[in-house]
C-alpha positions in Angstrom: 38.9 21.7 96.5 41.7 24.2 94.7 43.5 21.3 92.8 39.9 20.6 91.5 39.0 24.1 91.1 42.4 24.4 89.4 41.4 20.9 86.7 38.4 23.4 86.1 39.8 26.6 85.3 42.3 24.2 82.9 39.8 22.3 81.3 39.9 22.7 77.1 37.0 24.1 75.8 37.2 20.8 73.1 37.4 18.9 76.1 34.4 21.6 77.6 32.5 20.6 74.7 32.8 17.3 74.8 31.4 17.5 78.7 28.0 19.3 77.5 27.6 16.9 75.0 27.6 14.2 76.2 25.4 15.6 79.7 23.3 16.8 76.6 22.8 13.5 74.9 22.4 11.4 77.7 19.5 13.5 79.0 17.9 13.0 76.2 18.5 8.8 75.7 17.0 9.0 79.2 14.1 11.1 78.5 13.7 8.3 74.9 14.8 11.6 72.8 16.6 9.6 70.9 15.4 5.7 71.1 17.1 3.0 71.1 19.4 1.7 68.3 19.2 5.2 67.2 22.8 6.7 64.8 24.7 9.1 66.3 26.5 10.6 63.2 29.7 12.3 64.0 29.2 14.4 61.4 25.5 15.5 62.2 26.5 16.7 65.6 29.1 17.8 65.2 27.0 20.4 62.7 24.8 20.6 65.9 26.4 21.5 68.1 29.2 23.7 66.6 31.5 21.6 67.6 34.4 19.8 65.7 34.1 16.0 65.3 37.0 15.3 67.6 34.7 16.7 71.1 32.0 14.8 69.4 34.0 11.8 68.9 34.8 12.2 73.1 31.3 12.8 74.2 30.6 9.2 72.2 34.1 7.5 74.5 32.2 9.1 77.3 28.7 7.9 76.8 30.1 4.8 75.6 31.9 5.0 79.5 28.4 5.4 81.2 26.5 2.5 78.9 23.8 4.4 77.0 25.7 4.1 73.7 27.4 1.2 71.7 30.2 2.6 69.5 30.8 0.1 66.7 33.6 -0.5 64.7 33.0 1.0 60.7 29.4 1.6 61.7 29.7 4.0 64.3 28.1 5.4 67.5 24.0 4.0 68.3 22.2 4.5 71.6 21.5 1.2 73.7 19.7 -1.7 72.5 17.9 -4.2 75.9 19.2 -7.1 74.0 22.6 -5.3 73.5 24.8 -7.0 75.5 26.5 -4.0 77.5 23.0 -3.3 78.7 22.7 -6.4 80.2 25.7 -6.1 82.3 25.4 -3.0 83.4 21.8 -3.6 84.7 23.0 -6.3 86.3 25.9 -4.7 88.1 23.0 -1.7 88.9 20.6 -5.0 90.6 24.0 -6.6 92.7 24.8 -2.4 94.1 21.9 -2.0 94.8 21.1 -4.8 97.2 23.5 -3.9 98.8 22.4 -0.6 99.8 19.1 -2.1 100.3 21.0 -4.3 102.6 22.1 -1.2 104.3 19.1 0.1 104.4 17.5 -3.1 106.9 20.9 -3.2 109.1 20.3 1.1 110.0 19.5 1.9 113.6 17.3 5.3 112.0 14.0 3.6 112.8 12.1 7.0 112.7 13.8 6.6 108.9 12.5 3.6 108.2 9.4 4.1 109.7 8.9 7.3 106.7 10.3 5.0 103.9 7.7 2.3 104.6 5.1 5.0 104.9 6.2 6.2 101.4 6.1 3.5 99.7 3.2 2.8 101.1 1.8 5.8 99.8 2.7 5.3 96.1 1.9 1.7 96.4 -1.9 3.6 97.0 -1.5 5.8 94.0 -1.1 2.4 91.4 -3.9 1.0 93.1 -5.8 4.0 92.1 -4.9 4.5 88.7 -1.9 6.5 88.6 0.3 6.6 85.3 3.4 6.0 84.6 5.3 9.2 84.8 3.7 9.9 88.5 5.2 6.0 89.2 8.4 7.1 88.3 8.5 10.1 89.8 7.8 7.8 93.1 10.2 5.2 92.0 13.2 7.8 92.7 12.0 9.5 95.6 11.6 6.0 97.2 15.4 5.2 96.4 16.9 9.2 97.2 15.3 7.5 100.5 17.6 4.8 100.5 20.5 6.7 100.2 19.5 9.2 103.5 19.0 6.0 105.4 22.4 5.3 104.6 23.6 8.7 105.2 25.7 7.6 102.7 26.1 10.6 100.1 28.4 7.7 98.1 25.2 5.4 97.8 22.3 8.5 96.7 24.3 9.0 94.0 25.2 5.8 92.7 21.5 4.3 93.6 20.0 7.3 91.4 22.6 7.6 88.7 22.5 4.1 88.2 19.8 2.3 89.7 16.9 4.4 89.2 18.0 3.0 85.5 16.6 5.1 82.5 13.9 6.8 82.5 12.9 5.8 78.9 13.4 2.4 79.8 11.9 2.9 83.6 8.3 4.1 81.9 8.9 1.0 79.5 9.0 -1.0 82.5 6.2 0.7 84.5 4.6 0.4 80.9 1.0 -1.4 82.2 -1.3 -0.4 85.2 -0.8 -3.7 86.3 3.5 -4.1 86.1 2.8 -0.2 87.9 0.9 -1.8 91.2 3.7 -5.1 91.1 6.0 -3.0 91.2 5.1 -0.8 94.2 4.0 -3.6 96.2 6.9 -5.0 95.9 8.7 -1.7 97.0 6.1 -2.3 100.4 7.4 -5.2 101.1 11.1 -4.4 100.6 10.5 -1.4 103.2 8.9 -4.0 105.5 11.5 -6.6 105.3 14.0 -3.1 106.0 11.6 -1.9 108.9 12.0 -5.7 110.3 16.1 -5.6 109.5 16.2 -8.3 107.6 18.8 -7.9 105.3 19.1 -10.7 102.8 15.0 -10.2 102.5 15.5 -6.2 101.9 18.4 -7.4 98.7 16.0 -10.1 97.6 13.4 -7.2 97.2 15.6 -5.1 95.7 16.5 -8.1 93.0 12.8 -8.8 92.2 12.6 -5.2 91.3 15.2 -5.6 89.1 14.4 -9.4 87.7 11.0 -7.9 86.1 12.0 -5.0 85.1 14.6 -6.6 82.6 11.9 -9.3 81.5 9.9 -6.4 80.7 12.3 -4.0 79.0 14.0 -6.8 76.8 10.5 -9.0 76.3 7.6 -7.1 77.3 5.8 -9.5 79.1 3.1 -8.5 80.8 3.6 -11.5 84.3 5.6 -9.8 86.8 6.9 -11.8 90.1 6.8 -10.1 93.7 8.4 -13.1 95.2 12.1 -12.5 96.2 14.3 -13.6 93.9 16.8 -16.1 95.8 19.0 -16.1 93.3 
């Protein structure tokens, strides 16, 4: 702990500024305030945040490392688009890691926690069938995601899921853009929870893959049809 405190104390003002800019831009991308493909101009950002261009460049590199931005040679940085190769790669990594966590949940011996997870998933599915809006369902899915981490008793898994699996709000809201999609997504979460309660890890992981496959399809192509069948790879 002492090392961490010292490290923070010794962080340069430029580094602190870069982290602040990266956090604020990441939040704006998450909320959809900065749209996919939108240019992130160094001088405009420097003027906006009252910094030199050096910490702005560092902030943009941080965003790129998180899969939130692309830095193009001779053109500068822009917000990632769903059709970017990096976006798809990160999405696939998220799907794979989340599938592992789903299997860990199925392997958990905490039956009561898994039963609560199923009840929560069913309650959210009922809201979707009742016409709940995308924002309500999105927040409910984040709650489902948090519960997965809690059941595994792994703070690392929980942080990973919220940081990666949940995805960016703007893209997830697009994937939940119609009532049919919201009903289908929440229904698949119910199937995932049922598989976890039954201790069926492969099925739980397959349903998680299904959620990602459908979300990626909606985000990139806007298709209206969905599938609730487990993804067998």
